[in-house]
C-alpha positions in Angstrom: -24.6 88.5 -26.6 -21.0 88.3 -27.6 -19.9 87.1 -24.2 -22.6 84.4 -24.2 -21.4 83.1 -27.6 -17.8 83.1 -26.5 -18.8 81.2 -23.4 -20.8 78.7 -25.5 -17.9 78.3 -27.9 -15.4 77.5 -25.2 -17.8 74.9 -23.7 -18.4 73.4 -27.1 -14.7 73.0 -27.7 -14.2 71.5 -24.3 -17.1 69.1 -24.9 -15.7 68.0 -28.2 -12.3 67.5 -26.8 -13.7 65.4 -23.9 -15.7 63.4 -26.4 -12.6 62.8 -28.5 -10.7 61.7 -25.4 -13.6 59.4 -24.4 -13.3 57.5 -27.7 -10.2 55.7 -26.5 -11.6 54.9 -23.0 -11.2 51.2 -22.2 -11.9 49.8 -18.8 -10.2 46.6 -17.6 -13.6 45.3 -16.6 -17.2 46.3 -17.4 -20.5 45.6 -15.7 -22.6 47.2 -18.5 -23.3 45.4 -21.7 -23.0 48.7 -23.7 -19.5 49.3 -22.3 -18.0 52.0 -20.1 -17.8 54.7 -22.8 -21.4 54.8 -23.9 -22.7 57.0 -21.1 -20.0 59.7 -21.3 -20.2 59.7 -25.1 -24.0 60.1 -25.0 -23.9 62.9 -22.5 -21.0 64.7 -24.2 -22.7 64.3 -27.6 -26.0 65.7 -26.3 -24.2 68.6 -24.6 -22.2 69.4 -27.7 -25.3 69.3 -29.9 -27.2 71.7 -27.5 -24.2 74.0 -27.3 -23.8 74.1 -31.1 -27.5 74.9 -31.5 -27.3 77.7 -28.9 -24.1 79.0 -30.6 -25.7 79.3 -34.1 -29.3 80.1 -33.3 -30.6 83.4 -34.5 -29.8 86.3 -32.3 -32.9 87.6 -30.5 -33.9 91.2 -30.6 -31.6 93.0 -28.2 -33.3 94.4 -25.2 -31.8 96.4 -22.5 -32.4 93.8 -19.8 -31.3 90.6 -21.6 -28.5 90.1 -19.1 -30.1 90.0 -15.7 -27.8 91.2 -12.9 -26.9 88.6 -10.3 -29.1 89.5 -7.3 -29.1 87.9 -3.9 -32.0 85.5 -4.4 -30.5 84.2 -7.6 -27.1 83.8 -6.0 -28.7 81.8 -3.1 -30.4 79.5 -5.6 -27.1 78.9 -7.4 -25.3 78.1 -4.1 -28.2 75.9 -3.0 -28.1 74.0 -6.3 -24.3 73.4 -6.0 -24.7 72.3 -2.3 -27.6 70.0 -3.2 -25.7 68.4 -6.0 -22.7 67.9 -3.7 -24.9 66.3 -1.1 -26.5 64.1 -3.7 -23.1 62.9 -4.9 -22.0 62.2 -1.3 -25.2 60.3 -0.3 -25.7 58.4 -3.6 -23.9 55.2 -2.5 -24.7 55.1 1.2 -28.5 55.9 0.8 -28.9 54.4 -2.7 -30.1 55.7 -6.0 -33.8 55.7 -5.3 -33.9 57.4 -1.9 -31.2 60.0 -2.7 -32.8 60.8 -6.1 -36.2 61.2 -4.5 -34.8 63.7 -1.9 -32.7 65.6 -4.5 -35.5 65.7 -7.0 -38.0 67.0 -4.4 -35.7 69.6 -3.1 -34.8 70.9 -6.6 -38.5 71.1 -7.5 -39.2 73.0 -4.3 -36.2 75.3 -4.8 -37.6 76.3 -8.2 -41.2 76.9 -7.0 -42.8 73.5 -7.3 -45.8 72.7 -5.2 -45.4 70.1 -2.4 -47.5 67.2 -3.6 -46.6 67.3 -7.3 -42.9 67.7 -6.5 -43.0 64.7 -4.2 -45.0 62.5 -6.6 -42.9 63.5 -9.6 -39.6 62.8 -7.8 -40.8 59.4 -6.6 -42.1 58.3 -10.0 -39.0 59.6 -11.8 -36.6 58.0 -9.4 -38.3 54.6 -9.6 -38.6 54.7 -13.4 -35.0 55.7 -13.8 -33.9 52.9 -11.5 -35.9 50.4 -13.6 -34.5 51.8 -16.8 -30.9 51.7 -15.8 -30.8 48.7 -13.5 -33.3 46.3 -15.2 -33.4 47.4 -18.9 -29.8 48.7 -19.5 -28.1 46.4 -16.9 -26.3 49.4 -15.3 -26.0 48.5 -11.6 -27.2 51.2 -9.3 -26.7 51.2 -5.5 -29.8 50.4 -3.5 -28.3 51.6 -0.2 -30.9 51.6 2.6 -33.3 49.7 0.3 -30.8 46.8 -0.1 -33.2 44.3 1.4 -35.9 44.9 -1.2 -34.0 43.6 -4.2 -35.7 40.7 -5.9 
């Protein structure tokens, strides 16, 4: 438990430092009405709040198997997650937000045991709703990629 708390403390300090550095961020131009620093500040604030909670929450009863050893299936899942996130980042602009988010969401759901149809439906609905939220409501432009001809 000590190593977990040390790890959380280091990440909390890093998050707070990044949040402090993001306070002075000014872009020479901005497409978003809320400004370029709102998104990193929101993400870093949520991350820091979660880390602070995990750092001070009551310690659970100590069991012998609290710390699971890293076995081969878990290592494969971690490597798969990293590769999937890398592919998502690389394909985000060429394919667009909606198609790349559908594929990534579906593959993540399947990787963690989701059934085929609910995984597909959930990733489609989430991708479209997030696109509408960011592009239409928050005026944060997202790439359409291969769906570029569908824009109204």
